[in-house]
N, C-alpha and C positions, 0 to 999 in steps of 0.2 A: 504494500500500500504506500502511496506517495504522500509525503509530507506537504504541508501548505507551501513551504519554501520551494520544494521541487515543482509544484504546480505553477508557482510564480515564475520560476526559471523556464519552464516549458512554454508558458504563454509569452514570455519575453523572447524566446527563440523563434516562435512562430511569428510574433508581431514584427520583430526586426527583420526576419527573412522576407516577409511580405512587403514591408516598408522598403527594403533594399531593391526588390524587384520593381516596385512602382517608381522608386527614386531613379534607377538606371533608365527606365523607359522614358520618364518625364525629362530627364536631363538630355538624353540623346535625340529625342523626337521633338521637344517643344522649347524647353528652357534655354539651353545653350548647346545646340548641336554643333558638331565640327563643320558641317556644311549647311547652308540655309535650306530650310524645308525638311530637315531631319537627316539622320546619319544611319548607315548600316551598323554602326557601333552599338545601336540599341539591341542588337542580337546578343550582346553580352549578358542580357537578363535571362536568356533561354536556359543556360545551364543551372540557373537558380530554381527553375521550375521542377527539375528532376527530383531533388530531394524533398520537395515541399510535402508530398504525401507521407513520406517516412518520418519527417519531423512532426507532422500533425499526429501521426499514430504512435509517437513516442518511441520510435525504433532507435535503440541505443547505438547500434552500428552506424546508422545514417547520421546521427548527431555527431559521432566521432569523426567520420570521414569528412563531413561538411565543415567541421571546425578547422580542418586543415585546408580544404579547398577554398574556403571563403577568404583565406589570407591573400589570395591573388587579387581579390577585390580591394582589400586593404592597401595592398601595394599600389594598385592603380589609383586609388583615391589620394594617397599621399603624393605620388608622382605628379598627378594632375593638379592637386592642390598647390604643390610647390612650383610647378612649371607653367601652367596655363596662363595665357596673357589676359584673357577675359576675366574680369573680377568675379562675375557670377559663376563662371565655370570653375574657377579656383575654389570658391566657397562650396560649390557642389561636390568637388573632390574631397574636401575636408569632411563634409557631411557624410559622404559615402564611407570614409574611413571610420568615422564615429559610429555609424550604424553597424559596421562590421565588428567593431570592438564590443558593442552590446551583444550581438549574436554570439560571438566567441565566448564571452563570459557566461552567458546564459546556457549555452550548449555544454561547456565544460562543467559548470556547476550542477547541471541536471544529471550528467553522466557520472559524476564523482561518487555518489553512494553505491552505484552498481559496480564500479571499478573496485571500491573497497571490499564489497561483498565477494566479488570474484577472487580477489587476492586472499581473503580469509579462507574461502573454500579450497583454494589451491594449497594453502599452507596445511590445512587440516587433512587433505587427501595425501599430501606428501608425508605427513607425520604418520598416518595409518600405513602407508606403504613401507616406510622405514621400520615401523613397529612389527609388521608381519614378515619382513625379510630378515630380521636379526635372528640367528640360530640360537 
């Protein structure tokens, strides 16, 4: 059973992932696209749609691998925040990096109790194996 804190982190992960998808689309299609009228760079939101169902269903494995995959978006946000010439585009880059940090923290904190439980079970199993193999 999940604690209230875990539910909070799960909602934070879902909310920040959906926010990031909308953020990327709005940025590249309307707010500050690389080319007038929109940019093909909006397709960067597509990979974020793949883990959405798994995050929604609380799949621990999905939350683990997305916490690593999403760091690519953090990198893009920092680079564009630092280097874009348009002031709005730079702010959107820093905003993207901030949303990624929220997702990363929420995903890691949601998975943390499961990782602790798995380590405890592994230690107990190893102790049983050692106990049964000693002559």
